[in-house]
Each structure stands twice: as structure tokens, then as C-alpha cells.
C-alpha positions in Angstrom: 0.0 0.0 0.0 1.5 3.4 -0.9 2.7 5.6 1.9 0.6 8.6 2.8 3.4 10.8 4.3 3.8 13.3 1.5 2.2 16.5 2.7 0.3 17.2 -0.5 -1.4 13.9 -0.8 -4.6 15.0 0.9 -4.8 17.8 -1.7 -4.2 15.3 -4.5 -7.0 13.0 -3.3 -9.3 16.0 -3.1 -8.4 17.0 -6.6 -9.1 13.6 -8.0 -12.5 13.5 -6.3 -13.4 16.9 -7.7 -12.2 16.1 -11.2 -13.6 12.6 -12.1 -16.9 14.0 -13.4 -14.9 16.0 -16.1 -13.9 12.6 -17.7 -17.6 11.5 -17.6 -17.1 9.3 -14.5 -19.8 8.8 -11.8 -19.2 10.7 -8.6 -19.3 7.3 -6.9 -16.3 6.0 -9.0 -13.7 4.1 -6.9 -10.4 5.9 -6.4 -7.3 3.9 -5.5 -3.9 5.4 -4.8 -1.4 3.2 -6.7 2.0 4.9 -6.0 3.7 8.0 -4.8 6.9 9.1 -6.4 7.5 12.5 -7.8 3.8 12.6 -8.3 0.8 10.5 -7.2 -0.9 8.0 -9.5 -4.5 6.9 -8.9 -6.6 4.2 -10.5 -10.2 5.4 -11.1 -12.9 2.8 -11.8 -16.4 3.8 -12.7 -18.6 1.3 -10.8 -21.5 1.7 -13.3 -19.7 0.8 -16.5 -16.3 -0.5 -15.3 -14.3 2.1 -17.3 -10.9 2.7 -15.8 -8.3 5.5 -15.9 -4.8 6.0 -14.6 -4.8 9.6 -13.2 -1.5 11.3 -12.5 -1.6 14.2 -10.0 1.4 16.4 -10.3 3.2 17.5 -7.2 2.7 21.3 -6.7 5.5 23.5 -7.9 7.1 20.6 -9.7 6.3 20.9 -13.4 5.0 24.1 -15.1 2.0 23.9 -17.3 4.2 24.4 -20.4 6.4 21.4 -19.2 3.3 19.2 -18.8 1.9 20.2 -22.2 5.3 19.5 -23.7 5.3 16.0 -22.3 1.8 15.4 -23.6 2.8 16.7 -27.0 5.6 14.1 -27.3 3.3 11.3 -26.2 0.7 12.3 -28.7 3.4 12.4 -31.5 4.6 9.0 -30.5 1.1 7.6 -30.6 0.3 9.3 -33.9 3.4 7.7 -35.4 2.9 4.3 -33.8 6.5 4.6 -32.6 6.2 2.5 -29.4 3.2 1.2 -27.4 2.2 3.8 -24.8 -1.1 4.7 -23.2 -3.2 7.3 -24.8 -4.1 10.6 -23.1 -7.7 10.8 -22.1 -9.2 14.2 -22.5 -12.1 15.6 -20.5 -15.6 15.9 -21.9 -14.8 19.4 -23.0 -11.5 18.4 -24.7 -9.0 19.4 -22.1 -5.9 17.2 -21.5 -4.8 19.0 -18.3 -7.2 19.6 -15.4 -6.3 22.2 -12.8 -7.8 22.6 -9.3 -7.0 25.0 -6.5 -6.9 23.0 -3.2 -5.9 24.6 0.1 -4.1 27.4 -1.8 -2.2 24.9 -4.0 -2.5 24.6 -7.8 -3.0 20.9 -8.5 -2.7 19.6 -12.1 -4.1 16.2 -13.2 -3.8 14.2 -16.4 -5.7 11.0 -17.2 -4.3 8.1 -19.3 -5.8 5.0 -20.8 -5.7 2.1 -18.3 -3.4 -0.8 -19.4 -4.0 -4.3 -18.1 -0.8 -6.0 -17.1 2.1 -5.7 -14.7 5.3 -3.7 -14.7 8.5 -5.5 -15.3 9.5 -4.6 -11.7 6.9 -7.0 -10.5 8.6 -10.0 -12.1 12.2 -11.1 -12.5 13.5 -9.4 -15.7 15.0 -11.5 -18.4 17.5 -10.9 -21.3 14.5 -11.2 -23.7 12.8 -8.3 -21.8 15.9 -6.2 -22.2 16.3 -7.0 -25.9 12.7 -5.8 -26.5 13.5 -2.7 -24.3 16.5 -2.0 -26.4 14.5 -2.1 -29.6 11.7 0.1 -28.2 14.3 2.6 -26.9 15.9 2.8 -30.3 12.6 3.5 -32.0 12.1 6.4 -29.5 15.5 7.8 -30.2 15.0 7.6 -34.0 11.7 9.4 -33.6 12.9 12.1 -31.3 16.0 12.8 -33.5 13.8 13.5 -36.5 10.7 15.0 -34.9 10.5 18.7 -35.7 8.2 19.3 -32.7 11.1 18.9 -30.2 12.3 22.4 -30.6 9.1 23.8 -29.2 9.2 21.7 -26.0 10.0 23.0 -22.5 11.5 20.0 -20.7 14.4 19.3 -18.3 17.9 19.3 -19.7 19.7 16.2 -18.4 23.3 17.4 -18.8 26.3 16.9 -16.5 25.4 19.8 -14.3 21.8 18.7 -13.9 22.9 15.2 -13.1 25.9 15.6 -10.9 26.3 19.3 -10.1 25.9 21.0 -6.7 22.4 22.0 -7.7 21.5 18.7 -9.4 17.8 18.3 -10.3 17.5 15.3 -8.1 19.5 16.7 -5.2 22.9 16.0 -3.7 24.1 12.4 -3.3 26.6 13.6 -0.6 23.6 13.8 1.7 23.0 10.1 1.5 22.3 8.8 5.0 24.9 6.8 6.9 27.8 7.4 4.6 31.2 7.1 6.2 34.2 9.3 5.3 35.8 6.6 3.2 32.6 6.0 1.3 32.1 9.7 0.6 35.6 9.9 -0.8 35.3 7.0 -3.1 31.9 8.2 -4.4 33.3 11.7 -4.9 36.2 10.3 -6.9 33.8 8.2 -9.1 31.5 11.3 -9.6 34.5 13.4 -10.7 35.7 10.7 -13.0 32.2 10.3 -14.6 31.9 14.1 -14.9 35.1 14.2 -16.9 33.9 11.5 -19.2 30.7 13.3 -19.8 32.5 16.5 -20.6 34.9 14.7 -23.0 32.0 12.9 -24.7 30.1 16.1 -25.3 26.6 16.6 -26.8 27.3 16.2 -30.5 24.3 15.4 -32.8 23.4 11.7 -32.6 24.4 11.5 -28.9 22.1 14.0 -27.2 18.5 14.6 -27.8 14.9 14.1 -26.5 14.9 11.0 -24.3 12.4 9.2 -21.9 15.0 9.5 -19.1 13.3 7.0 -16.7 13.0 3.7 -18.6 13.3 1.7 -15.4 11.5 -1.6 -15.0 8.6 0.1 -13.2 7.9 2.1 -16.3 7.7 -0.9 -18.7 4.3 -2.6 -18.7 4.0 -6.3 -19.6 0.6 -6.3 -21.3 -1.3 -8.9 -23.3 -0.1 -7.1 -26.4 3.5 -7.0 -25.4 5.7 -4.4 -23.6 4.5 -0.8 -23.4 6.3 2.3 -22.1 4.6 4.4 -19.5 5.4 7.6 -17.5 7.1 10.2 -19.6 7.2 12.6 -16.6 11.0 12.8 -16.6 11.4 13.1 -20.4 13.8 15.8 -21.5 17.0 16.5 -23.4 19.9 14.2 -22.5 22.3 11.6 -23.8 20.7 8.7 -25.6 22.8 6.2 -23.8 21.4 7.4 -20.5 18.1 5.6 -21.4 19.9 2.3 -21.1 21.3 3.2 -17.7 17.8 4.0 -16.5 16.7 0.5 -17.4 19.2 -0.9 -14.9 17.9 1.2 -12.0 18.1 -0.7 -8.7 19.5 -3.8 -10.4 22.8 -2.5 -11.7 24.6 -4.4 -8.9 23.2 -7.8 -9.9 25.5 -10.4 -11.5 23.1 -10.5 -14.5 23.5 -6.8 -15.4 26.1 -7.5 -18.0 23.8 -10.0 -19.7 21.1 -7.4 -19.7 23.4 -4.9 -21.3 24.3 -7.4 -24.1 20.6 -8.2 -24.7 19.6 -4.5 -24.7 22.4 -3.7 -27.2 21.2 -6.5 -29.5 17.7 -5.1 -29.6 18.9 -1.5 -30.0 21.3 -2.3 -32.8 18.4 -3.9 -34.8 17.0 -0.4 -35.2 19.7 2.2 -34.6 23.5 2.0 -34.7 25.6 2.9 -31.7 29.2 3.9 -32.4 32.2 2.6 -30.4 32.6 5.7 -28.3 28.8 5.5 -27.5 29.2 1.9 -26.4 32.2 2.8 -24.2 30.0 5.4 -22.4 27.2 3.1 -21.4 28.9 2.0 -18.1 29.6 5.6 -17.4 25.9 6.4 -17.7 25.1 3.5 -15.4 27.4 5.0 -12.8 25.9 8.4 -13.3 22.4 7.0 -12.9 23.4 5.2 -9.7 24.7 8.5 -8.3 21.5 10.3 -9.2 19.4 7.6 -7.6 21.4 7.9 -4.4 20.5 11.6 -4.4 16.9 11.0 -5.3 16.3 8.4 -2.6 17.6 10.9 0.0 15.7 13.9 -1.2 12.4 11.9 -1.7 12.6 9.9 1.4 8.8 9.6 1.8 8.3 8.1 -1.6 7.3 4.5 -2.1 10.6 3.9 -4.0 12.8 5.3 -1.3 11.0 3.2 1.4 11.6 0.1 -0.7 15.2 0.6 -1.9 16.7 3.3 0.3 18.1 1.2 3.1 21.8 0.5 2.4 21.6 2.0 -1.1 24.2 4.8 -0.5 26.7 2.3 0.9 26.1 0.1 -2.2 26.9 3.1 -4.3 30.3 3.3 -2.7 31.0 -0.3 -3.6 30.0 0.3 -7.2 32.1 3.5 -7.3 35.2 1.5 -6.2 34.5 -1.0 -9.0 34.0 1.9 -11.5 37.3 3.5 -10.6 39.1 0.2 -10.7 37.7 -1.2 -14.0 35.9 1.6 -15.8 32.5 0.0 -15.2 30.2 -0.4 -12.2 28.9 -3.7 -13.7 30.1 -7.0 -12.6 32.0 -8.8 -15.4 
């Protein structure tokens, strides 16, 4: 059951209750909180006709209206082009994609999505076959984003080195990870500096940096009766294409099977889009960067479901991966 400690959740629940009629749902529709992360996601079921929606409630002061509309614009373009399977946006009866409510002095924004039957890959042991499919889907996303002329009009986060690892990183400061000893801080600092140098040397040349999903972790891949579908574009923005692979290993990068997953992902990706040798060399660097970012995220979002599930011992584990990265050039087990 999702935790209810986020202070804005009461406002989120009130906003969902006040909004469901705008999608044509009965006031008696069942509302179920599914998860709390950056935002809160609810399942809404109309008890009269069994229609269902996934309703995302954005955390106040997190995304501007322009940013939300930019996310929805890319999702719409992906669906229009049949690029990858992803849920449709469900508009209100008067054609609005974004619903806004003022609750207790806070501006709450909601967006409804088509409900998908199935389970996330996080709910089952992932396999190389899953990662091969993920690689193929990711490559299709990258081909689309690199050619889509609508990207220039978007307002989305820029996932560059400063946003990922800087003092004012978008997900916070990994140095505040709970329980870190001096030696652990030092080895993580060294790994962060080494990764930052690699990012700076790699640069943002065309073909390397563009519009990405930026959070293709297992929880955002749905295993549906029709196959894998990608959900939750809330972190989409402009970043390195290789970072999308690193996100897929979130919370499992320390497993002995991670190298097998990398090989499978590359096989799927290469069937659609080519990765050059330098790009391949950077993938372990992006895995290290993602691990550092998650260390910061789990600290700064300590009340989230994800932090409560993975947070214990995570920062210390980051120190172990940092030592391996400094010694071998990769945080992955051989």
C-alpha cells in the first residue's frame, strides 16, 4: 500500500475526487492510490460501466503547465506515429488534456491516461528477452525524437552533466546520503568526478544527445497482453541517448546479470539504430551516473514508495559500485 506521508497527498485526493466527473465518470467512482513518487498516481474505476483510468496528480511547484503540455505533445506524437506502445491521453468531456484545481491554496494539475491491463517488469524477474525488447523500443524512441520537428518547441528538463551531478543537481545532492562514512564519501566523490570528466569529454554532438524518456526503469515498462508498453514520460527531457539504457538498470545495476542485460539491450537497440564505439564505451559511465542520481533521489524523496523500498543501504552500495568503476571503468560485474 502506498505511503501517505507526502504532505500534498490530501490535496491530491481532493483534486481527483473533484475532477472525475470531467472525464464522464460517476461521482461514486472508486479511487485507488497506486503509487507515490515525484507525483501520485490513482486508478479510477467507474462502478457503473467499469471504465478505468490512470490519473496522475502532479506534485505542486514541480512541473510548469508548459512542461506538462510538452510531455503530452511528445506522447501524442509517439502515438500518432505508432512509434512505441504507450497509453493514450484521455481528454475531459470538453476536450482538455490537463485539469487544474485549486486545493488549500495549491494549484493541482491532473492528467488521465488510458488504463493498461498488465504488470510492470518490476513485479517479475527481468530476463534478457525483456531487455532485448526494451533496447528495440528505446531505439525507436530515439530515431523518432531525433527526426521529430516538434522537439524544438518543448520545455523539458535538460539532463546534462550539471543537472545530473552538479551541486544543484535536479534530483539533489548524493553527498547527503544517509549513513555514509568518510571513506565511502571519498570513493563516491572520486567516481563522480571521473564520470563528470567522461561526460565533458563525450560532449553533446548530434546523434548523442536529444529528447529521451530519461526514466526507462522496470517500473515504467508494462507487460501487457499485447507486449511491452512504455509508460510515465514525466522525466522526459533532453539528454544523452545512452542514459536511457542506464535508467533501465535502475536498482539492479549491482546484480550479476546486469552485463547479460546490457548485451541483450544492445542486440535489440542495434536492430533499429546504430551505436558507435565511443557511445558503447560510455554506457557503463551512464550506469554510474544514474546510480549517483538515484542515491541523491532516494535521499531527497525519502517519503516516496521507491525510497522506502530501496533506500536502506543504497548509498553504501553506491560506494561499492564506485570503487569498481574507478578500478575497472565500469560499475557492472564482469
